C-alpha positions as a Python dict, from the first residue, in 0.01 Angstrom:
ca = {
    (1, 'M'): (0, 0, 0),
    (2, 'G'): (-60, 308, -209),
    (3, 'L'): (-37, 683, -217),
    (4, 'A'): (-236, 939, -413),
    (5, 'Y'): (-325, 1306, -400),
    (6, 'T'): (-691, 1358, -317),
    (7, 'D'): (-873, 1544, -593),
    (8, 'G'): (-570, 1551, -820),
    (9, 'V'): (-747, 1441, -1137),
    (10, 'C'): (-760, 1794, -1284),
    (11, 'K'): (-410, 1891, -1174),
    (12, 'P'): (-139, 1752, -1406),
    (13, 'E'): (127, 1761, -1134),
    (14, 'Q'): (-97, 1562, -895),
    (15, 'S'): (-288, 1324, -1122),
    (16, 'C'): (-82, 1018, -1037),
    (17, 'V'): (-92, 713, -812),
    (18, 'I'): (191, 527, -644),
    (19, 'N'): (131, 159, -570),
    (20, 'E'): (382, -40, -370),
    (21, 'L'): (347, -415, -395),
    (22, 'G'): (484, -688, -175),
    (23, 'V'): (516, -476, 140),
    (24, 'I'): (506, -603, 497),
    (25, 'N'): (268, -506, 777),
    (26, 'Y'): (362, -364, 1117),
    (27, 'R'): (432, -716, 1247),
    (28, 'G'): (676, -792, 968),
    (29, 'H'): (440, -1028, 784),
    (30, 'P'): (397, -998, 407),
    (31, 'F'): (95, -788, 317),
    (32, 'P'): (-118, -966, 57),
    (33, 'S'): (-92, -707, -218),
    (34, 'A'): (76, -897, -498),
    (35, 'G'): (-81, -1015, -820),
    (36, 'A'): (-455, -965, -861),
    (37, 'L'): (-488, -829, -507),
    (38, 'S'): (-298, -520, -616),
    (39, 'S'): (-605, -418, -817),
    (40, 'Y'): (-788, -338, -491),
    (41, 'V'): (-513, -100, -386),
    (42, 'L'): (-503, 62, -729),
    (43, 'A'): (-882, 113, -737),
    (44, 'H'): (-868, 273, -391),
    (45, 'E'): (-586, 511, -486),
    (46, 'L'): (-758, 606, -813),
    (47, 'G'): (-1062, 689, -600),
    (48, 'H'): (-849, 939, -408),
    (49, 'V'): (-729, 1097, -734),
    (50, 'L'): (-1096, 1134, -832),
    (51, 'G'): (-1158, 1329, -512),
    (52, 'L'): (-1289, 1052, -287),
    (53, 'R'): (-1205, 1032, 79),
    (54, 'H'): (-1237, 727, 302),
    (55, 'D'): (-1592, 605, 358),
    (56, 'G'): (-1726, 672, 705),
    (57, 'V'): (-1482, 957, 771),
    (58, 'T'): (-1622, 1247, 570),
    (59, 'N'): (-1949, 1087, 460),
    (60, 'A'): (-2236, 886, 608),
    (61, 'C'): (-2145, 556, 440),
    (62, 'N'): (-2024, 250, 627),
    (63, 'S'): (-1649, 263, 688),
    (64, 'T'): (-1599, -97, 575),
    (65, 'G'): (-1700, -315, 285),
    (66, 'H'): (-1634, -86, -11),
    (67, 'I'): (-1338, 26, -221),
    (68, 'M'): (-1289, 350, -27),
    (69, 'A'): (-1272, 183, 315),
    (70, 'A'): (-964, 299, 507),
    (71, 'G'): (-843, -61, 528),
    (72, 'R'): (-920, -341, 288),
    (73, 'G'): (-865, -641, 512),
    (74, 'L'): (-739, -959, 351),
    (75, 'R'): (-972, -972, 50),
    (76, 'G'): (-1046, -622, -65),
    (77, 'A'): (-1372, -473, -185),
    (78, 'T'): (-1500, -471, -539),
    (79, 'T'): (-1776, -208, -525),
    (80, 'W'): (-1801, 165, -469),
    (81, 'S'): (-2026, 283, -186),
    (82, 'V'): (-2330, 498, -261),
    (83, 'C'): (-2136, 797, -122),
    (84, 'A'): (-1840, 730, -351),
    (85, 'K'): (-2066, 692, -656),
    (86, 'E'): (-2235, 1025, -579),
    (87, 'Q'): (-1900, 1201, -542),
    (88, 'I'): (-1770, 1054, -869),
    (89, 'K'): (-2082, 1182, -1049),
    (90, 'K'): (-2024, 1530, -904),
    (91, 'Q'): (-1661, 1527, -1020),
    (92, 'M'): (-1750, 1434, -1376),
}
């Protein structure tokens, strides 16, 4: 579980990410976000700081399967979508 300002990279007061590890889901079961799995959450939240929104919501990319998917499932994604890559290039 994480929290980040969208497009905060150029704003010192908003260029941060909060990652919470070891949380539970709505059914009270542990959410698999400890250890190496936390890297998926961190990558996603850093994407928000870079100005990215969730895939499939404000762009034409598939809403699942990439780092900026709204939910990561049990494994997490390891690649940026084409839409996310284009937005990152624009931000730089």
